[in-house]
TORPAZA-949074 format. One record per residue: residue in one letter; y, z, x of N, C-alpha, C in turn. Coordinates in Angstrom, 1 decimal, decimal comma. Layout:
BEGIN
res_n.v_n.w_n.u_ca.v_ca.w_ca.u_c.v_c.w_c.u
A_Y_Z_X_Y_Z_X_Y_Z_X
...
end
This chain:
BEGIN
res_n.v_n.w_n.u_ca.v_ca.w_ca.u_c.v_c.w_c.u
M_9,7_23,8_-6,6_9,3_24,2_-5,4_8,8_22,7_-4,7
F_8,9_22,8_-3,4_7,9_21,8_-2,6_7,1_22,5_-2,0
R_5,5_22,1_-2,0_4,3_22,3_-2,1_4,2_21,8_-0,4
C_3,9_23,0_0,1_3,2_22,9_2,0_1,7_22,0_1,7
Y_0,7_21,8_2,7_-0,1_21,1_3,1_-1,0_22,4_4,1
C_-2,0_22,4_3,8_-2,8_22,9_5,5_-3,2_21,5_5,9
I_-2,9_20,7_6,8_-3,9_19,9_7,7_-4,9_20,1_8,9
L_-5,9_19,7_8,5_-7,1_20,0_9,6_-7,8_18,4_10,3
Y_-7,8_18,6_11,6_-8,4_17,4_11,7_-9,9_17,9_12,8
D_-10,7_17,1_13,0_-12,2_17,0_13,0_-12,2_16,5_14,3
R_-13,4_16,4_15,4_-13,6_15,2_16,5_-13,8_14,2_15,9
C_-14,1_14,0_14,7_-14,0_12,7_14,3_-13,1_11,9_13,5
H_-12,1_12,6_14,4_-11,1_12,0_13,4_-10,7_11,7_12,1
T_-11,4_12,7_11,6_-11,0_13,0_10,1_-9,9_13,6_9,5
L_-9,2_13,6_8,6_-7,7_14,0_8,1_-8,6_14,9_7,1
S_-8,5_16,6_7,0_-8,4_17,0_5,8_-7,1_17,3_5,0
V_-6,6_17,4_3,7_-5,5_17,7_3,3_-6,1_18,2_2,3
F_-5,2_19,5_2,0_-5,8_20,6_1,0_-4,5_20,4_0,0
H_-4,6_20,3_-0,8_-3,8_20,1_-1,8_-4,0_20,7_-3,5
R_-3,1_21,5_-3,5_-3,4_22,1_-4,8_-4,7_22,7_-4,9
G_-5,2_22,8_-4,0_-6,5_23,8_-4,0_-7,9_22,9_-3,5
R_-7,6_22,0_-3,4_-9,0_21,2_-3,1_-8,6_20,4_-1,7
A_-9,8_19,8_-1,1_-9,1_18,8_-0,4_-9,8_17,4_-0,5
T_-9,1_16,6_0,6_-9,2_15,1_0,2_-9,5_15,1_1,9
Y_-10,4_14,0_1,9_-11,0_13,3_3,5_-10,6_12,1_3,6
S_-10,2_11,8_4,7_-10,2_10,3_5,6_-10,1_10,5_6,9
S_-10,3_9,2_6,7_-10,4_8,7_8,3_-9,1_8,0_8,9
L_-9,2_8,4_10,9_-7,6_8,2_10,8_-8,0_6,7_12,0
A_-9,2_6,5_11,9_-9,8_5,1_12,6_-8,6_4,4_12,4
F_-7,6_3,9_11,5_-6,5_2,7_11,6_-5,6_2,9_11,9
V_-5,4_4,4_12,4_-3,1_4,7_12,6_-3,1_4,3_14,3
P_-2,5_3,5_14,3_-2,5_3,8_15,7_-1,5_5,0_16,8
K_-1,9_4,7_18,2_-1,8_5,7_18,9_-0,2_6,3_18,8
H_0,3_7,4_18,7_1,4_7,8_18,5_1,2_9,4_18,7
D_3,1_9,4_19,5_2,9_11,1_19,5_3,1_12,0_18,9
P_3,6_13,4_18,8_3,7_14,3_18,1_5,1_14,4_17,3
V_4,7_14,7_16,0_6,4_15,1_15,5_7,1_16,3_16,6
C_8,1_16,0_16,9_9,2_17,6_17,2_9,9_17,9_16,3
E_10,9_18,9_16,2_11,1_19,5_15,1_12,5_19,2_15,3
D_13,1_18,9_16,5_13,9_17,7_16,0_14,6_16,8_15,1
E_13,5_15,9_15,0_13,1_14,5_14,2_12,7_15,4_12,7
I_12,2_16,1_12,5_12,1_16,6_11,3_13,2_17,2_10,7
N_14,4_17,9_11,5_15,5_18,0_11,3_16,4_16,7_10,6
Q_16,4_15,5_11,6_17,2_14,3_11,2_16,5_13,6_10,0
V_15,1_13,9_10,1_14,7_13,4_9,1_15,5_13,7_7,3
R_15,5_15,2_7,1_15,6_16,3_6,2_17,6_16,2_6,2
D_18,0_15,9_7,1_19,1_15,7_7,3_19,7_14,4_6,3
F_18,9_13,4_6,9_19,4_12,5_6,2_18,9_12,0_4,8
I_17,9_13,2_4,0_17,6_12,9_2,4_18,6_13,5_1,9
N_18,9_15,2_2,9_19,9_15,8_1,9_21,5_15,5_1,6
S_21,4_14,5_2,7_22,9_13,9_2,6_23,2_12,9_1,2
S_22,1_12,7_0,6_22,2_12,0_-0,7_21,6_12,2_-1,5
K_22,4_12,4_-2,7_22,0_12,4_-4,0_20,6_11,9_-4,5
K_20,5_10,8_-4,5_19,3_10,0_-4,8_19,1_8,9_-3,2
T_17,9_9,0_-2,8_17,2_7,7_-1,7_16,3_7,2_-2,9
L_15,8_6,0_-2,3_15,5_5,0_-2,7_14,2_4,7_-1,7
V_13,0_4,8_-1,7_12,0_4,5_-0,5_11,7_3,5_-0,7
L_11,3_2,9_0,4_10,3_1,6_0,2_9,1_2,0_1,3
T_8,0_2,0_0,7_6,4_2,1_1,8_5,7_1,1_2,1
G_4,9_1,2_3,3_4,4_0,0_3,6_3,0_0,5_3,8
A_1,9_-0,3_4,5_0,9_-0,5_4,9_0,1_1,0_5,6
G_1,4_1,1_6,5_1,4_2,3_7,5_1,1_3,6_6,9
I_1,2_3,6_5,6_1,3_5,1_5,3_-0,4_5,4_4,2
S_-0,7_4,2_4,0_-2,6_4,0_3,4_-3,4_4,0_4,9
T_-2,9_3,5_5,7_-3,6_4,2_7,3_-4,4_5,4_7,3
E_-3,6_6,2_7,0_-4,2_8,2_6,9_-5,3_8,1_5,6
S_-5,2_7,0_4,6_-6,3_7,3_3,7_-7,3_6,4_4,2
G_-7,6_6,1_5,1_-8,2_5,1_5,3_-8,3_3,3_5,0
I_-7,7_3,3_4,8_-7,1_1,7_4,3_-6,4_1,1_5,4
P_-7,4_-0,2_5,9_-6,4_-0,6_7,6_-5,1_-1,9_6,9
D_-4,3_-1,8_7,9_-3,2_-2,8_7,4_-2,9_-3,5_8,2
Y_-2,9_-4,9_8,5_-2,5_-6,1_8,8_-2,0_-5,5_10,5
R_-0,9_-5,4_10,7_-0,6_-5,8_12,0_-0,5_-4,3_13,1
S_-0,8_-3,8_13,0_-0,7_-2,1_14,0_-1,6_-2,5_14,8
E_-0,7_-2,3_16,2_-1,3_-2,9_17,2_-2,7_-2,1_17,6
G_-3,7_-2,8_18,3_-5,0_-2,4_18,5_-5,6_-2,2_17,1
V_-5,6_-1,6_16,2_-6,3_-1,1_14,6_-5,8_-1,7_13,2
G_-4,8_-2,9_13,5_-5,0_-4,1_12,5_-6,1_-4,5_12,2
L_-6,1_-5,3_11,1_-6,8_-6,3_10,7_-6,5_-7,4_11,7
Y_-5,5_-7,8_12,3_-5,6_-9,0_13,0_-5,5_-9,1_14,1
A_-5,4_-6,9_14,5_-6,3_-7,3_16,1_-7,5_-6,7_15,9
R_-8,3_-7,0_14,7_-9,8_-6,8_15,5_-10,7_-7,7_14,6
S_-9,6_-8,8_14,2_-10,5_-9,8_13,8_-9,7_-11,4_13,4
S_-10,3_-12,3_13,6_-9,3_-13,5_13,3_-9,0_-14,1_12,1
R_-10,3_-13,4_10,8_-10,1_-14,1_9,6_-8,5_-13,3_9,6
R_-8,2_-13,8_8,2_-6,7_-13,8_7,7_-6,8_-14,0_6,2
P_-6,0_-13,4_5,5_-6,4_-13,3_4,2_-5,7_-14,4_3,4
V_-6,7_-14,3_1,6_-6,5_-15,7_1,1_-5,4_-16,0_1,2
Q_-4,9_-17,2_1,1_-4,0_-18,1_0,5_-3,4_-18,5_-1,0
Y_-2,6_-17,8_-1,6_-2,3_-18,6_-2,5_-2,9_-19,9_-3,6
N_-2,0_-20,9_-3,0_-1,9_-21,9_-3,1_-3,7_-22,4_-3,1
D_-4,5_-21,8_-1,9_-6,2_-22,2_-1,6_-7,0_-21,5_-2,8
F_-6,3_-20,5_-3,1_-6,8_-19,8_-4,4_-6,9_-20,7_-5,5
V_-5,6_-21,3_-5,7_-5,8_-21,8_-7,0_-6,3_-23,7_-7,3
R_-6,6_-23,5_-6,1_-7,2_-25,0_-5,8_-8,6_-25,2_-5,6
S_-9,4_-24,2_-5,4_-10,3_-24,2_-5,1_-11,5_-23,0_-5,5
E_-12,0_-24,1_-6,4_-13,2_-22,6_-7,1_-13,9_-21,9_-5,9
A_-14,5_-22,9_-4,9_-15,4_-22,3_-3,8_-14,6_-20,6_-3,3
I_-13,4_-21,4_-3,3_-12,9_-20,1_-2,4_-12,3_-18,5_-3,1
R_-12,3_-19,1_-4,4_-12,1_-18,1_-5,7_-13,4_-17,7_-5,5
R_-14,7_-17,8_-5,7_-16,0_-17,4_-5,7_-16,2_-16,3_-4,6
R_-15,3_-17,1_-3,4_-15,9_-16,2_-2,1_-15,2_-14,8_-2,0
Y_-13,9_-15,0_-2,6_-13,1_-14,1_-2,9_-13,7_-12,8_-3,8
W_-13,8_-13,4_-5,1_-14,3_-12,3_-5,8_-15,3_-11,5_-5,2
A_-16,4_-12,2_-4,9_-17,7_-12,0_-4,2_-17,7_-10,8_-3,0
R_-16,9_-10,8_-2,2_-16,3_-10,4_-1,5_-15,1_-8,9_-1,7
N_-14,7_-9,1_-3,0_-13,9_-8,0_-3,6_-14,7_-7,3_-4,5
F_-15,3_-7,8_-4,8_-16,6_-7,0_-5,8_-17,4_-6,1_-5,1
V_-17,8_-6,7_-3,9_-18,8_-5,4_-3,0_-18,1_-4,3_-2,4
G_-16,6_-4,9_-2,3_-15,3_-3,9_-1,6_-14,8_-2,8_-2,4
W_-15,0_-3,6_-3,8_-14,0_-2,1_-4,8_-14,6_-1,2_-4,8
P_-16,2_-1,0_-5,2_-16,7_1,1_-5,5_-15,8_1,4_-4,0
Q_-15,6_1,1_-3,3_-15,3_2,1_-1,7_-13,7_1,8_-2,1
F_-13,0_0,9_-2,2_-11,6_0,9_-2,4_-10,9_1,4_-3,5
S_-11,9_1,7_-4,6_-10,9_2,2_-5,6_-11,2_3,7_-5,5
S_-12,1_4,0_-4,4_-12,4_5,6_-4,6_-11,6_6,6_-4,0
I_-10,4_5,5_-2,8_-10,1_6,2_-2,1_-8,6_7,0_-2,3
S_-8,7_7,9_-1,9_-7,4_9,2_-2,2_-6,1_9,2_-1,9
P_-5,3_9,6_-2,4_-3,9_10,1_-1,4_-4,2_10,8_-0,6
N_-3,3_10,5_0,6_-3,1_11,0_1,7_-1,7_12,5_1,6
A_-1,5_13,1_2,5_-0,4_14,0_2,6_0,9_13,2_2,3
T_1,1_12,1_3,2_2,7_11,7_2,4_2,3_11,0_1,3
H_2,1_10,9_0,5_1,7_10,2_-0,7_2,1_11,4_-1,8
Y_1,8_12,9_-1,0_2,3_13,7_-2,3_3,3_14,4_-1,9
A_4,0_14,3_-0,7_5,0_14,9_-0,1_5,8_13,8_-1,1
I_6,2_12,2_-1,0_6,6_11,3_-1,3_6,7_12,3_-3,1
R_5,7_12,3_-3,5_6,2_12,8_-5,3_6,4_13,9_-5,8
N_6,3_14,4_-4,5_7,3_16,3_-4,3_8,9_16,1_-4,1
L_9,3_14,8_-3,1_10,7_14,3_-3,1_11,0_14,1_-4,7
E_10,0_13,0_-5,1_10,8_12,8_-6,6_10,9_13,6_-7,6
L_9,4_14,6_-8,1_9,5_15,5_-8,8_9,6_16,7_-8,9
D_9,4_17,1_-7,8_9,9_18,6_-7,4_11,3_19,1_-6,7
L_11,5_18,2_-6,1_13,2_18,0_-5,5_14,4_17,0_-6,3
N_13,7_16,5_-6,8_14,3_15,5_-7,5_15,3_14,2_-6,5
R_14,8_14,3_-5,1_15,8_13,4_-4,2_15,1_12,0_-4,6
I_14,6_11,5_-5,2_14,4_9,9_-5,2_14,2_9,1_-6,5
S_14,8_8,5_-6,0_15,6_7,2_-7,0_14,2_6,5_-8,3
Y_13,6_5,5_-6,8_12,8_5,0_-7,2_11,4_4,6_-5,5
V_10,0_5,1_-5,9_9,0_4,3_-4,6_8,9_3,1_-5,2
I_10,1_2,1_-3,9_8,6_0,5_-3,7_7,9_0,7_-3,2
T_6,8_0,5_-2,8_5,7_-0,2_-2,6_5,5_-1,6_-2,2
Q_4,9_-1,8_-1,1_4,4_-2,7_-0,8_2,6_-2,8_-0,8
N_2,4_-1,7_-0,8_0,7_-1,6_-1,2_0,1_-1,7_-2,4
V_-0,9_-2,1_-2,6_-2,1_-2,5_-4,0_-2,7_-1,8_-4,4
D_-2,7_-0,3_-3,8_-3,4_0,3_-3,3_-3,9_1,7_-4,6
N_-2,4_1,8_-5,5_-2,2_2,6_-5,9_-2,1_3,8_-6,0
L_-2,1_4,5_-4,8_-2,6_5,6_-4,1_-1,1_6,5_-4,3
H_-0,2_6,3_-5,0_1,4_6,6_-5,3_1,0_7,3_-6,5
Y_0,3_6,8_-7,3_0,3_6,6_-9,1_-0,6_8,0_-8,9
K_-2,4_7,7_-7,7_-2,8_9,1_-8,2_-2,4_10,4_-7,6
A_-1,5_9,9_-6,5_-0,6_11,4_-6,3_0,0_12,0_-7,1
G_0,3_11,3_-8,3_1,3_11,7_-9,6_2,6_11,3_-9,5
S_2,8_9,9_-8,4_4,6_9,9_-9,0_4,4_9,1_-10,0
Q_5,3_9,1_-10,0_6,2_8,1_-11,7_6,6_7,2_-11,5
K_7,9_6,5_-10,5_8,7_5,8_-10,7_8,8_4,9_-9,3
V_7,9_4,5_-9,6_6,7_3,3_-8,8_7,4_2,0_-9,5
I_7,6_1,4_-8,4_7,8_0,0_-8,6_6,6_-0,4_-7,6
E_5,5_-1,4_-7,8_5,0_-2,6_-6,9_4,8_-3,6_-6,8
L_6,1_-4,0_-5,3_6,1_-4,9_-5,1_5,7_-6,1_-4,9
H_4,3_-5,9_-4,3_3,4_-7,3_-4,4_2,1_-7,4_-5,5
G_2,4_-6,1_-6,8_1,3_-5,9_-7,4_0,4_-5,0_-7,0
T_-0,8_-4,8_-8,2_-1,3_-3,7_-8,1_-3,2_-4,7_-8,0
A_-3,6_-4,2_-7,3_-5,3_-4,7_-7,0_-6,0_-4,2_-8,2
Y_-5,1_-3,1_-9,0_-6,2_-2,0_-10,3_-6,0_-3,2_-11,3
R_-5,6_-4,3_-11,6_-5,4_-5,3_-12,8_-5,4_-6,7_-12,4
V_-6,3_-7,3_-13,2_-6,8_-8,6_-13,0_-5,6_-9,7_-14,5
M_-5,5_-10,5_-13,8_-4,5_-11,4_-14,4_-5,0_-12,4_-14,8
C_-4,7_-13,5_-15,7_-5,0_-14,9_-15,9_-3,4_-15,6_-15,3
L_-3,9_-16,8_-14,5_-2,8_-17,7_-14,2_-2,5_-18,3_-15,4
S_-2,9_-18,6_-16,8_-2,6_-19,7_-17,7_-2,0_-18,7_-18,6
C_-2,4_-17,7_-18,8_-1,4_-17,1_-20,4_-1,5_-15,3_-20,0
N_-1,2_-15,1_-20,5_-1,0_-13,4_-20,5_-2,1_-12,3_-20,5
F_-3,2_-12,9_-20,4_-4,5_-11,9_-20,2_-4,2_-11,0_-19,4
K_-4,7_-9,9_-19,6_-4,7_-8,9_-18,5_-5,7_-8,0_-18,8
M_-6,6_-7,4_-17,6_-7,4_-6,1_-18,2_-8,1_-5,2_-17,0
K_-8,2_-4,2_-17,0_-7,9_-3,3_-15,5_-9,7_-4,0_-14,6
R_-8,8_-3,8_-13,7_-9,9_-4,0_-12,9_-11,0_-3,0_-13,1
H_-11,3_-2,1_-13,4_-12,5_-1,6_-13,4_-13,3_-1,8_-14,4
K_-12,6_-2,6_-15,4_-14,1_-3,2_-16,4_-14,2_-4,8_-16,3
F_-13,5_-4,9_-15,3_-13,9_-6,4_-14,9_-14,7_-6,1_-13,9
Q_-15,0_-5,2_-12,8_-16,5_-4,7_-12,2_-17,3_-4,9_-12,5
E_-17,4_-4,3_-14,3_-18,3_-4,2_-14,9_-18,9_-5,7_-15,2
I_-18,0_-6,2_-15,8_-18,1_-7,7_-16,1_-18,9_-9,0_-15,2
L_-18,4_-8,4_-13,7_-18,7_-8,9_-12,4_-20,4_-8,5_-12,1
S_-20,5_-7,2_-12,7_-22,0_-6,3_-12,1_-22,9_-7,2_-13,4
E_-23,0_-7,3_-14,1_-23,7_-7,6_-15,4_-24,0_-9,5_-14,9
M_-22,9_-10,1_-14,5_-23,1_-11,6_-14,3_-23,8_-11,8_-13,0
N_-23,7_-10,7_-11,7_-24,6_-11,0_-10,5_-25,5_-9,5_-10,3
P_-26,2_-9,6_-10,9_-27,2_-8,1_-10,7_-27,8_-7,9_-9,4
G_-27,9_-9,3_-8,7_-29,0_-9,6_-7,6_-27,8_-9,3_-6,1
V_-26,4_-8,7_-6,4_-25,6_-8,7_-5,2_-25,7_-7,4_-5,1
Q_-26,0_-6,9_-3,6_-25,8_-5,8_-3,3_-24,6_-4,9_-2,9
L_-24,2_-3,9_-3,5_-22,7_-3,0_-3,3_-22,8_-2,5_-2,2
R_-22,9_-3,0_-1,2_-22,6_-2,8_0,0_-22,4_-3,1_1,2
S_-21,1_-2,7_1,7_-20,2_-3,5_3,0_-20,0_-2,5_3,7
D_-19,6_-2,9_5,3_-19,3_-1,8_6,3_-18,0_-2,1_6,9
E_-17,1_-3,2_6,4_-15,6_-3,3_6,7_-15,1_-3,5_5,6
M_-13,7_-2,9_5,7_-12,6_-2,6_4,9_-11,3_-3,6_5,3
K_-10,7_-4,3_3,9_-9,5_-4,7_4,3_-8,2_-4,2_3,3
P_-7,1_-4,7_3,7_-5,6_-3,8_3,0_-5,9_-4,0_2,0
D_-6,7_-4,9_1,3_-6,4_-5,7_-0,5_-8,2_-5,2_-0,9
G_-8,8_-4,4_-0,3_-10,2_-4,0_-1,0_-11,1_-5,1_-0,5
D_-11,0_-6,5_0,4_-11,5_-7,0_0,4_-12,7_-6,9_1,5
V_-13,7_-7,3_1,6_-14,9_-7,7_3,0_-15,5_-8,5_3,3
E_-16,8_-8,0_4,0_-17,7_-9,0_4,6_-19,0_-8,9_4,1
I_-19,6_-9,7_3,3_-20,6_-9,7_2,8_-21,8_-11,0_3,5
R_-22,8_-10,9_3,1_-23,7_-12,4_3,5_-23,5_-13,5_2,7
E_-23,4_-14,6_3,4_-23,2_-16,0_3,0_-24,1_-16,2_1,7
E_-25,7_-16,2_1,4_-26,1_-16,3_0,2_-24,9_-15,8_-0,7
D_-24,6_-14,5_-0,8_-24,5_-13,4_-1,8_-23,1_-14,2_-2,3
M_-22,6_-15,2_-1,5_-21,4_-15,8_-2,1_-20,8_-16,8_-2,7
E_-22,2_-17,9_-2,0_-22,5_-19,2_-2,1_-23,2_-19,1_-3,8
S_-24,1_-18,0_-4,5_-24,3_-18,1_-5,8_-23,6_-16,8_-6,6
F_-22,7_-16,2_-5,8_-21,8_-15,6_-6,9_-21,0_-16,2_-7,9
K_-21,3_-15,4_-9,5_-20,7_-15,9_-10,7_-19,7_-15,2_-11,4
V_-18,4_-16,3_-11,4_-16,9_-15,4_-11,7_-16,6_-16,1_-13,5
P_-16,2_-15,1_-13,9_-15,9_-15,6_-15,4_-14,4_-16,3_-15,7
S_-14,3_-16,9_-16,7_-12,8_-17,6_-16,7_-12,1_-16,8_-17,5
C_-11,3_-16,8_-17,7_-10,0_-16,1_-18,7_-10,9_-16,0_-20,1
F_-11,2_-15,1_-20,3_-11,7_-14,4_-22,2_-10,9_-14,8_-23,3
N_-9,0_-15,5_-22,8_-8,5_-15,6_-23,3_-8,4_-16,8_-23,5
C_-8,0_-18,3_-22,8_-7,9_-19,0_-22,7_-8,5_-20,1_-21,8
G_-9,1_-19,4_-20,9_-10,7_-20,4_-20,1_-9,9_-20,5_-18,9
G_-8,7_-19,7_-18,5_-7,7_-19,7_-17,5_-8,6_-19,7_-16,0
I_-7,9_-19,5_-15,0_-8,5_-18,8_-13,3_-7,9_-17,3_-13,7
L_-8,8_-16,4_-13,4_-8,4_-15,1_-13,2_-8,4_-15,0_-11,5
K_-7,2_-14,0_-11,7_-6,8_-13,1_-10,0_-6,7_-12,2_-9,9
P_-6,7_-11,2_-8,9_-6,3_-10,3_-8,9_-4,7_-9,7_-9,1
D_-3,5_-9,2_-10,0_-2,8_-9,2_-10,0_-1,7_-8,6_-9,0
I_-2,0_-9,3_-7,7_-1,5_-9,4_-6,2_-0,6_-10,1_-6,2
V_0,5_-10,3_-5,3_1,3_-11,4_-5,0_0,4_-11,6_-3,9
F_-0,4_-12,6_-3,0_-0,9_-13,4_-2,5_0,0_-13,8_-1,3
F_-0,5_-14,1_-0,3_0,7_-15,0_0,7_0,3_-16,1_0,4
G_1,6_-16,4_0,7_1,8_-17,7_0,1_2,7_-18,3_-1,5
D_2,4_-17,3_-2,3_3,1_-17,2_-3,1_4,4_-16,2_-3,4
N_5,1_-15,8_-4,1_6,7_-15,4_-4,3_6,3_-13,8_-5,7
V_7,2_-13,2_-4,9_7,3_-12,0_-6,0_8,1_-11,9_-7,3
P_7,9_-11,9_-8,3_8,4_-12,8_-9,4_9,9_-11,9_-9,3
K_10,9_-13,1_-9,6_12,3_-12,5_-9,1_12,9_-11,2_-9,8
E_12,3_-11,4_-11,7_13,0_-10,3_-12,3_12,8_-8,7_-11,5
R_11,5_-8,7_-10,4_10,5_-7,6_-10,1_12,4_-7,3_-8,8
V_12,2_-8,7_-8,1_13,2_-8,6_-6,6_14,4_-7,9_-7,1
N_15,1_-8,4_-8,9_16,6_-8,4_-9,1_17,0_-6,5_-9,4
F_15,8_-6,4_-10,0_15,8_-5,0_-10,1_15,4_-3,9_-8,8
I_14,7_-3,9_-8,3_14,9_-3,7_-6,8_16,3_-3,3_-6,3
K_17,0_-4,8_-6,4_18,2_-4,8_-5,8_19,3_-3,7_-6,6
Q_18,8_-3,9_-7,6_19,8_-3,2_-8,6_19,8_-1,7_-8,5
Q_18,6_-1,5_-8,1_17,9_0,4_-7,6_18,9_0,3_-6,4
I_18,7_-0,8_-5,6_19,4_-0,2_-3,7_21,1_-0,1_-4,6
S_21,4_-0,8_-5,3_23,0_-0,5_-5,5_22,9_0,8_-6,0
T_22,5_1,4_-7,0_22,9_2,5_-7,7_22,2_3,6_-6,6
S_21,5_3,9_-5,4_21,1_4,9_-4,9_21,5_5,0_-3,7
D_21,8_6,2_-2,7_23,0_6,2_-1,8_22,7_6,1_-0,6
S_21,4_5,8_-0,4_20,6_5,2_0,7_19,2_5,1_1,0
L_18,5_4,1_2,0_17,1_3,8_1,7_16,1_4,2_2,6
L_15,5_4,9_2,5_14,2_5,6_3,2_12,8_4,9_3,2
V_12,9_3,6_4,8_11,5_2,8_4,9_10,4_4,0_5,3
L_9,2_3,8_4,7_8,2_4,5_5,0_7,0_3,9_5,5
G_6,5_3,9_7,2_5,2_3,2_7,4_5,1_1,6_7,5
S_6,6_0,8_7,4_6,0_-0,7_7,3_6,9_-1,2_8,5
S_6,1_-2,2_8,8_7,0_-3,1_9,9_7,9_-4,1_9,5
L_8,1_-3,9_8,2_8,9_-5,1_7,5_8,8_-6,6_7,7
S_7,8_-7,1_8,5_7,8_-7,7_8,7_7,6_-9,7_7,8
V_7,0_-9,0_6,7_7,4_-9,6_6,0_8,5_-9,8_5,1
F_9,2_-10,7_4,4_10,1_-11,2_4,0_10,6_-10,2_2,5
S_9,5_-10,4_2,2_9,9_-9,6_0,4_9,8_-8,4_0,8
G_9,8_-7,5_1,7_9,8_-6,1_2,3_11,3_-6,4_2,7
F_11,7_-7,3_3,7_12,8_-7,1_4,0_14,1_-7,0_3,6
R_13,8_-8,1_3,0_15,4_-8,5_2,2_15,7_-7,3_1,9
F_15,0_-6,5_0,6_15,7_-5,0_0,7_16,5_-4,8_2,0
I_16,1_-4,4_2,8_16,4_-4,0_4,0_18,3_-4,6_4,1
L_18,3_-5,9_4,1_19,2_-6,7_4,3_20,5_-6,5_3,3
H_19,9_-5,9_2,3_21,0_-6,1_0,8_21,3_-4,7_1,4
A_20,5_-3,6_1,5_21,2_-2,6_2,0_21,9_-1,9_3,1
S_22,2_-2,8_3,9_22,7_-3,0_4,8_24,1_-3,6_4,1
E_24,2_-4,9_3,8_25,1_-5,3_2,8_26,2_-4,7_2,0
L_25,6_-3,9_1,6_26,1_-2,5_0,4_26,7_-1,4_1,5
G_26,2_-1,6_2,7_26,8_-0,3_3,5_26,0_1,0_3,7
K_24,9_1,1_2,9_23,9_2,0_2,3_22,9_2,5_3,9
P_23,1_4,1_3,8_22,4_4,3_4,9_20,8_3,7_4,9
I_20,0_3,7_6,2_19,0_3,2_6,4_18,3_3,8_7,3
A_17,3_4,6_6,8_16,6_4,9_8,0_14,8_4,9_7,8
I_14,0_5,2_9,4_12,9_4,1_9,4_11,9_5,0_9,9
I_10,7_5,1_9,6_10,0_6,1_10,1_8,6_5,0_9,9
N_8,6_4,9_11,8_7,2_4,3_10,9_7,1_3,9_13,2
I_5,4_4,3_13,0_4,9_3,7_14,3_5,3_2,5_14,9
G_5,8_2,4_16,2_5,9_0,9_16,3_7,2_0,2_16,2
E_7,8_-0,9_16,4_8,9_-1,7_15,9_9,2_-2,1_14,8
T_10,0_-1,8_14,5_10,3_-3,1_12,9_11,2_-3,8_13,0
R_11,3_-4,6_11,8_12,2_-6,0_11,9_13,1_-5,0_11,3
G_13,6_-4,5_10,8_14,7_-3,6_10,3_15,4_-2,8_11,1
D_14,9_-2,6_12,4_15,1_-1,4_13,5_16,8_-1,1_13,3
K_17,0_-2,4_13,6_18,7_-2,6_14,3_19,9_-2,6_12,7
Y_19,1_-2,6_11,7_19,5_-2,0_11,0_20,0_-0,8_10,3
A_19,3_0,6_11,3_18,9_1,5_10,8_19,8_1,9_11,3
Q_20,3_3,6_11,0_20,8_4,3_11,4_20,3_5,6_12,0
L_19,0_5,8_11,6_18,0_6,9_12,0_16,5_5,4_12,0
K_16,0_6,1_13,1_14,3_5,4_13,6_13,6_6,4_14,1
I_12,3_6,6_13,7_11,7_7,9_14,0_10,6_6,8_14,1
E_9,8_6,8_15,4_8,1_5,9_15,7_7,5_7,5_15,5
K_7,2_8,2_14,7_6,1_8,6_14,3_5,2_8,8_13,2
K_4,1_9,0_12,9_3,1_9,2_11,9_4,2_9,8_10,8
C_3,8_9,3_9,7_4,7_9,8_8,3_3,8_11,1_7,8
G_2,3_10,9_7,9_1,6_12,5_7,6_2,1_13,1_8,5
D_2,6_12,9_9,6_3,2_14,0_10,6_4,2_15,2_10,3
L_5,3_14,2_9,7_6,5_14,6_9,4_6,9_15,0_7,7
L_6,4_14,1_7,0_7,2_14,4_5,4_6,9_15,5_5,2
P_5,4_16,1_4,8_4,8_17,1_4,3_5,5_18,3_5,0
R_6,1_18,4_6,3_7,1_19,7_6,8_8,4_19,9_6,6
L_9,2_18,7_5,5_10,4_18,8_5,6_11,4_19,6_5,1
Y_10,2_20,3_3,8_10,8_21,8_3,4_10,0_22,9_3,0
C_8,9_22,8_4,5_7,8_23,7_4,3_8,8_24,9_4,8
end
């Protein structure tokens, strides 16, 4: 049976989600302005899902904003609206030791907060659509925050990789990000683990002197460059991952997009592929998306207000 949720809001814009007898809390400070969901919209999305045996779900940063992780592009509350800083580029990370040092210093400080963030009602609703109702073929996420796995989803493809793993650019060495945090902590005992700002990939702003003196190890296997197992801006999603997702679109009956503006081509390409195959497309996202003209159904509401109510 699909599990329902009790969702409460306090005056500080904090969300309390009661799931399986426990409460998780998250800030709604990064969720754009939106109107309440109406019953007709819930019925439309329910009918869309019910019309397919298997739906492929594509999720974006808009579903994690409800857990307190900002996205990049949301009007007024996204990172680009609040700051002139931009995420690190792949080529800059590879070419510059100073940029790598500054990146890892900020990531080190932000990791305890980023890794402690909990799934919200949308993540749990997607999990239940997959496991309890057997409606989802796969969850394709553009997010690197691991929240689908934390919620219990099993068939997840992380399009842009995961912040929870570290990789070497020269060999096949990989290690868990939690273990890497312990190593960084031992190498940098004087760096304070405190920051007031969080970015979509866990990056934060810290003191200049902490960044300049920060120590970062080389690969423990070959001495190469270590980076998060994330597809940075300017890098490419591995071809085998793209081809696998296209195959899943071909064998699914429909595509449901949740919380993504589809501004980045790495995700938008799957809208084009589904459209070429004649697959029905539905999009739930606050604000316009790059894929709106390809969708048979578009709902501009918050996913957390709609998904948990589909089968209650």
